[in-house]
C-alpha positions in Angstrom: 58.4 11.4 -38.0 55.2 12.2 -36.2 53.7 13.7 -39.4 54.7 10.6 -41.4 53.0 8.4 -38.8 49.8 10.4 -38.9 49.8 10.3 -42.7 50.4 6.5 -42.6 47.6 6.0 -40.0 45.2 8.1 -42.1 46.1 6.2 -45.2 45.6 2.9 -43.5 42.2 3.9 -42.2 41.2 5.1 -45.6 42.2 1.9 -47.2 40.4 -0.1 -44.6 37.2 1.9 -45.2 37.6 1.4 -49.0 38.0 -2.3 -48.6 35.2 -2.7 -46.1 32.8 -0.8 -48.4 33.3 -3.4 -51.1 34.1 -6.6 -49.1 33.6 -8.0 -45.6 36.0 -10.7 -44.6 34.2 -12.9 -42.1 36.0 -14.7 -39.2 38.2 -17.4 -40.4 36.8 -20.9 -40.0 37.7 -24.3 -41.5 35.0 -26.4 -43.0 34.7 -30.0 -41.9 33.8 -32.8 -44.3 31.5 -35.8 -43.5 30.1 -38.8 -45.3 26.7 -38.0 -46.9 25.0 -41.0 -48.5 22.0 -39.0 -49.8 23.4 -35.7 -50.8 23.9 -36.7 -54.4 20.2 -37.2 -54.7 19.3 -33.6 -53.6 18.2 -31.1 -56.3 21.1 -29.6 -58.3 18.9 -26.6 -59.5 19.8 -23.1 -58.4 16.8 -21.2 -56.9 16.5 -17.8 -55.4 13.6 -16.0 -53.6 12.9 -13.2 -51.2 10.0 -12.2 -49.1 9.1 -9.3 -46.6 9.4 -10.0 -42.9 7.6 -8.5 -39.9 9.8 -7.1 -37.1 8.5 -9.5 -34.5 9.4 -12.6 -36.6 13.0 -12.3 -35.6 12.3 -11.7 -31.9 11.7 -15.4 -31.1 14.5 -16.8 -29.0 15.3 -20.5 -29.3 14.6 -22.2 -26.0 17.6 -24.1 -24.7 16.4 -25.0 -21.2 13.6 -27.1 -19.7 11.8 -26.7 -16.3 10.4 -29.8 -14.8 8.1 -30.8 -11.8 7.9 -34.5 -13.0 9.6 -37.8 -12.9 8.8 -41.4 -13.9 9.7 -44.8 -12.5 9.4 -48.4 -13.8 8.0 -51.1 -11.7 6.4 -54.6 -11.9 3.1 -55.9 -10.9 4.9 -58.0 -8.2 6.2 -54.7 -6.6 2.8 -53.0 -7.0 1.2 -55.7 -5.0 3.5 -54.9 -2.1 3.2 -51.1 -2.6 5.2 -48.7 -4.7 6.3 -45.4 -3.1 5.5 -42.1 -4.9 7.0 -38.8 -3.7 5.1 -35.5 -4.0 5.8 -32.1 -2.5 2.3 -30.7 -2.8 -1.3 -32.0 -2.8 -3.0 -32.6 -6.2 -0.3 -34.5 -8.1 -1.2 -35.9 -11.5 -0.3 -39.5 -12.2 -0.3 -41.6 -15.3 0.1 -45.4 -15.2 1.3 -47.1 -18.4 1.8 -50.7 -19.3 5.2 -51.6 -20.7 6.1 -54.6 -23.1 8.1 -57.5 -21.6 11.8 -56.9 -21.2 13.7 -57.5 -24.5 10.5 -57.4 -26.5 9.0 -54.7 -28.8 5.7 -56.5 -29.0 2.5 -54.7 -28.1 1.8 -54.3 -24.4 -0.5 -56.5 -22.4 -4.2 -55.7 -21.9 -4.0 -56.7 -18.3 -5.7 -54.0 -16.1 -5.5 -54.5 -12.4 -7.4 -52.5 -9.7 -5.3 -49.8 -8.1 -5.3 -48.4 -4.6 -3.8 -45.4 -2.8 -2.4 -45.4 0.7 -1.3 -42.4 2.7 -0.7 -41.8 6.4 -3.8 -39.5 6.5 -6.2 -41.7 4.6 -5.3 -45.3 5.0 -6.0 -47.7 2.1 -8.4 -46.3 -0.5 -9.7 -47.5 -3.9 -8.3 -45.3 -6.7 -11.8 -43.9 -7.5 -12.1 -42.6 -3.9 -8.6 -41.3 -3.7 -8.4 -39.5 -7.0 -10.3 -37.7 -9.8 -10.0 -39.5 -13.1 -8.8 -37.1 -15.8 -10.0 -39.4 -18.5 -12.4 -42.3 -18.5 -11.4 -45.7 -20.0 -13.6 -44.9 -23.0 -11.9 -41.5 -23.6 -8.4 -43.1 -23.2 -9.2 -45.7 -25.8 -9.8 -42.9 -28.4 -6.7 -40.8 -27.4 -3.0 -40.7 -28.1 -2.4 -42.8 -25.0 -4.8 -45.6 -26.0 -2.0 -48.2 -26.7 -0.5 -48.4 -23.2 -2.2 -46.1 -20.7 -4.0 -47.7 -17.7 -5.1 -44.6 -15.8 -4.6 -40.9 -15.7 -5.8 -39.3 -12.5 -5.2 -36.4 -10.0 -4.9 -37.2 -6.3 -7.5 -35.5 -4.2 -6.1 -32.6 -2.2 -7.2 -34.0 1.2 -4.7 -36.8 0.8 -1.9 -34.3 1.3 1.6 -34.9 0.0 4.8 -36.6 0.8 5.3 -40.4 0.5 2.2 -41.9 -1.2 1.9 -45.7 -1.8 0.4 -47.0 -5.0 -0.8 -50.6 -4.7 -2.5 -53.1 -7.0 -5.0 -55.9 -6.1 -3.2 -59.2 -6.1 -3.8 -61.4 -9.1 -1.7 -64.5 -9.7 0.2 -65.1 -12.9 1.0 -61.5 -13.8 4.0 -60.9 -11.5 6.3 -59.9 -14.4 3.9 -57.4 -16.0 5.8 -54.1 -16.2 4.5 -50.6 -15.6 5.7 -47.0 -16.0 4.5 -44.5 -13.4 4.6 -40.8 -14.4 4.3 -38.3 -11.6 3.6 -34.6 -12.3 3.9 -32.7 -9.0 1.8 -29.9 -10.5 1.6 -27.5 -7.5 5.0 -28.1 -6.0 7.1 -25.0 -5.4 10.4 -26.7 -6.5 11.6 -27.0 -10.1 14.4 -28.9 -11.8 16.0 -26.7 -14.4 18.4 -28.0 -17.1 19.9 -25.8 -19.7 22.7 -25.6 -22.2 24.7 -22.5 -23.0 23.4 -22.5 -26.6 20.7 -24.0 -28.7 22.9 -24.7 -31.8 26.4 -26.3 -31.8 29.0 -27.2 -34.4 31.8 -29.7 -34.4 34.4 -29.1 -31.6 32.1 -26.6 -29.8 32.0 -26.9 -26.0 28.6 -27.9 -24.6 28.0 -26.5 -21.1 25.1 -27.9 -19.2 23.8 -26.4 -16.0 21.4 -28.2 -13.6 19.6 -26.7 -10.6 16.8 -27.6 -8.2 15.2 -24.4 -6.9 12.2 -22.5 -5.8 11.5 -18.8 -5.7 14.0 -18.3 -2.9 16.7 -20.9 -2.9 18.7 -23.5 -4.9 19.1 -26.8 -3.1 21.9 -29.4 -3.0 21.1 -32.8 -4.5 21.4 -36.2 -2.8 21.8 -37.9 -6.2 22.3 -36.6 -9.7 22.8 -38.4 -13.1 23.1 -36.7 -16.4 23.9 -38.0 -19.9 24.4 -36.7 -23.4 21.9 -38.5 -25.8 22.5 -38.7 -29.5 19.6 -38.8 -32.0 19.9 -42.6 -32.3 19.7 -43.0 -28.5 23.4 -43.5 -27.6 24.1 -42.2 -24.1 27.3 -40.7 -22.8 27.4 -40.0 -19.0 28.4 -36.4 -18.1 30.8 -35.6 -15.3 29.2 -32.9 -13.1 30.8 -30.3 -10.9 29.0 -28.8 -7.9 29.2 -25.1 -7.2 28.7 -23.0 -4.1 25.3 -21.8 -5.2 24.2 -25.5 -5.4 24.2 -25.5 -9.2 25.8 -28.3 -11.1 27.7 -28.0 -14.5 29.1 -30.4 -17.0 31.4 -29.5 -19.9 32.1 -31.6 -22.9 33.5 -31.0 -26.4 31.2 -32.2 -29.2 33.2 -34.4 -31.5 30.7 -36.7 -33.2 31.2 -37.0 -37.0 27.9 -38.8 -37.7 25.3 -37.0 -39.8 21.9 -37.6 -38.1 20.0 -35.7 -40.8 17.9 -33.2 -38.8 17.8 -35.2 -35.6 18.2 -33.3 -32.3 20.6 -34.2 -29.5 19.5 -34.1 -25.8 20.9 -33.7 -22.4 18.8 -35.7 -19.8 19.1 -35.7 -16.1 17.6 -37.6 -13.1 17.9 -36.1 -9.6 16.8 -36.6 -6.0 16.9 -34.4 -3.0 15.5 -33.9 0.5 14.0 -30.4 1.0 12.3 -29.4 4.3 11.6 -33.1 5.0 10.2 -33.9 1.6 11.8 -36.3 -0.8 11.9 -34.7 -4.2 12.5 -36.6 -7.4 12.7 -34.9 -10.8 13.7 -35.7 -14.3 14.2 -33.4 -17.3 15.8 -33.2 -20.7 16.6 -30.4 -23.1 17.2 -30.6 -26.8 19.9 -28.9 -28.9 21.0 -28.9 -32.5 24.4 -30.2 -33.5 25.9 -30.0 -37.1 29.1 -30.5 -38.9 30.4 -27.3 -40.4 30.5 -28.6 -44.0 30.8 -25.2 -45.5 31.7 -21.7 -44.4 31.2 -18.1 -45.7 34.6 -16.5 -46.2 33.7 -13.1 -47.6 30.8 -10.9 -48.5 31.2 -8.2 -51.1 28.8 -5.8 -52.8 28.3 -5.9 -56.5 29.2 -2.9 -58.7 25.8 -3.1 -60.3 23.6 -2.6 -57.3 24.0 -1.8 -53.6 21.5 -4.5 -52.8 23.4 -7.2 -54.8 26.1 -9.2 -53.0 28.6 -11.9 -53.8 29.4 -14.5 -51.1 32.5 -16.6 -51.3 31.8 -20.0 -49.8 34.3 -22.7 -48.9 32.7 -26.1 -49.2 34.1 -29.4 -47.7 31.2 -31.8 -48.5 29.2 -31.8 -51.8 25.6 -31.0 -51.0 22.8 -28.6 -51.6 23.3 -25.4 -49.6 21.0 -22.4 -48.9 22.5 -19.0 -48.2 20.1 -16.8 -46.3 20.4 -13.1 -45.2 18.1 -10.4 -43.9 17.9 -6.7 -44.9 17.6 -4.4 -41.9 17.1 -0.7 -41.4 17.2 1.7 -38.4 14.0 3.1 -36.8 13.7 6.3 -34.9 15.2 4.6 -31.8 18.1 3.4 -33.9 17.0 -0.2 -33.4 17.6 -2.6 -36.3 14.3 -3.5 -38.0 14.2 -6.4 -40.4 12.6 -5.7 -43.8 13.2 -8.6 -46.0 14.7 -12.1 -46.2 16.7 -13.3 -49.2 17.5 -17.0 -49.8 19.4 -18.7 -52.7 19.9 -22.4 -52.9 22.4 -24.3 -55.1 24.4 -27.5 -55.4 28.0 -27.0 -54.4 31.0 -29.3 -54.7 34.1 -29.1 -52.5 36.2 -26.0 -53.0 35.5 -22.2 -53.2 32.4 -20.9 -54.8 30.9 -17.4 -55.4 27.2 -17.1 -54.8 25.3 -14.1 -56.1 22.2 -13.0 -54.2 20.1 -9.8 -54.4 17.6 -8.1 -52.1 14.5 -6.4 -53.6 15.9 -3.1 -54.9 12.3 -1.9 -55.6 11.4 -2.2 -51.9 9.8 1.2 -51.0 11.5 1.1 -47.6 15.0 1.3 -49.2 14.6 4.8 -50.6 16.1 6.5 -47.5 17.8 5.7 -44.2 20.6 3.4 -43.1 20.6 -0.2 -44.2 22.4 -3.4 -43.1 22.8 -7.0 -44.2 22.6 -9.4 -41.3 21.5 -12.7 -39.9 23.6 -14.6 -42.5 23.1 -18.3 -42.4 24.3 -21.2 -44.5 22.0 -24.3 -44.4 23.2 -27.7 -45.5 20.3 -29.8 -46.9 22.4 -32.9 -46.4 22.1 -32.4 -42.7 18.9 -30.2 -42.6 20.7 -27.8 -40.3 22.5 -24.5 -40.3 26.3 -25.0 -40.6 27.4 -21.4 -40.5 25.9 -18.2 -39.0 27.1 -14.6 -38.8 24.9 -12.3 -36.7 26.7 -9.0 -37.0 25.3 -6.2 -39.1 27.1 -5.3 -42.3 26.4 -1.6 -43.4 25.1 -1.1 -46.9 26.1 2.1 -48.8 22.9 2.7 -50.8 24.3 5.7 -52.7 27.9 4.7 -53.5 27.1 3.4 -57.0 24.8 6.4 -57.7 27.6 8.8 -56.6 30.1 6.9 -58.7 27.9 7.5 -61.7 
């Protein structure tokens, strides 16, 4: 019995190796269809290309967090005449004052430009030109990106200190409803708001985990108030329910179930917080972007061709008719057994719902493929109807460069 079990085990392993040398079955996934109004107009031509790649070109990690020392607030000229409170944690904050259009209007903003003043416990009331260094003159602003709505960009003088700072405007009748946005960048503050998601790219039914912290180099701090929302590419906001943890971090978990194709648009998580740290009122805002796509097609299997070790056939299951690009990378080992990318291959074609076989070949004449161990990796399927990856497989698939030669 023991001998039979050993023979059966050896036979099973041999069969597994034989199958894996010819085909790699990828983790089972079900494609999800969506309505695509423009897919039919995408190119139906099949195109293939490949190009060499430098090792450091795959070392870039996609950022899925943002660090912020800034916040903004909306006010009116009526409130500015009374005094509008700004909160900084360190001297030298940078402030931008922008004019907003009237509520409910998308018309251009008013050209009304009042005189501004700064008041602190240390300085008393000072004209803006005495309390701050202008970062840009009015003439320079008129020729910049901010020309449409920016009133002033300035940095508070360090001798004014920090804490609660009052921004005022000289009273002028008839402009009480003029609206302004005040941006505060607490440039030298030790405390940062950090917002991050657990990934940079998501698919339908994935769980989005957002983590929010207010911290400096030594501690994370509890928040007096916190608001967070999931923001779609068209601006729809969904509030997130946050849970506080013992380390003063806050997390929100949500399942992504949108079935709308936003054609390349990013989603966001945005947050607005306030806290009191060592007697300072700290306000911060931040947002972080991520990609969300519907998995309109999946790669079921990769198998090598009998004609060449660098030619492969991918079986793709498609749910939505569109143009798809299959992309992979040829890797080799270096002396430290690290995987080094050599070449990228991409083939694009129009695919209808159902199963399809896509043939793609790496450059068999590449001089780097004459010896060593080689792998196919970084597989990605891109849907041009969404302008996003809809399937990825990041494990390395070994390539037997000599199997066909030995067979001959």
